[in-house]
N, C-alpha and C positions, 0 to 999 in steps of 0.2 A: 208753329202750327196753331190753327184756331182751336183745335180740340184740347190743347194744353193750356191755352190762355183763358178760355171761358170758365173752366172749372175753378181756376184761381179766383175769379170774380165771385163765383158762388161760395167759395170757401170764406172769402172775406165777409160776405153777407150772412154766414152761418146757415146756409141752405144746403142740405146734404142730398136729398132725394134726387133732384134734377142733376146734381153733380155726378152721382153714380150712374144714372141712366145715360147721361151724355158720354161718359167714359166707356161704358159698355157698348154704346152705339158706335163710337169711334173705333173700338177694337174689332168690329165686324168689317171694317174697311180693309181690303186686300192690298192696297197700295201704301199701307202704313210702313214706315221705316222701322228697323229693328230697335233702335234706341227709343223712338217715340212709343213703340208698342210696349217695351219694357217699362217705361215711365207710366203709361196708362194702366198697365197691369198692376204695378205697385200702388197706384192711386186707388184702383178698385179694391184691392186688398185692404188698404188703409181705411177707406171709407166704409167698407162693407163688414165691419166688425159686428158681432152679435149685440143687440137683438135685431139689427137692420138686416143682416144676412147670416144665416146659421150655417149654411153649407159652403165650403170653400171650393173654388173652381179647380178643375183638373190641372191647370197650368200653374197653380200656386207655388209648388216647390221650385219650379224653374225661375219664377219671378223673384223669389226671395233669396236666390243663390247669390252669394257674394264671392268675388274672386279672392284668392289668397294674397296677402300682402308680401311684396318682395322688397327687401331693403338692399340697396346698392351702396357700398361704402367706397369712397375714393381716397387715394393717398397720392402724394407727389412721387413722381418717378425718379427724381433726383433729390439730393439732400438739401438743396437750397430752395427756398420758397420765393415766389414773386418774380421768377425768371421765366420769360416767354421764349419759346422756340418758334422762329418765323420761317424755318426751312420746311417747305412742303413739296412733295412730288419726288419722282424718281431721280431727276437730274441734279438735285441739290447735294 
């Protein structure tokens, strides 16, 4: 999306003010997808640190939420490793 690419160009040029304004303008769009909205909200929070912005938006806790990490461990079902079972389906 254009509103995610242009702020990257501003970031490379070390220009912060248009970057924040562009991200806040893009957040006002109602057709913004959830993942893009979350990325823009996190960008606004990252760029809007004091003294540039003193007050945090109301959606700040939702944007900073991180899902918990789930670790799935796998182990072989039989005692031999490297053996593949090619029988699949109910008739086999």
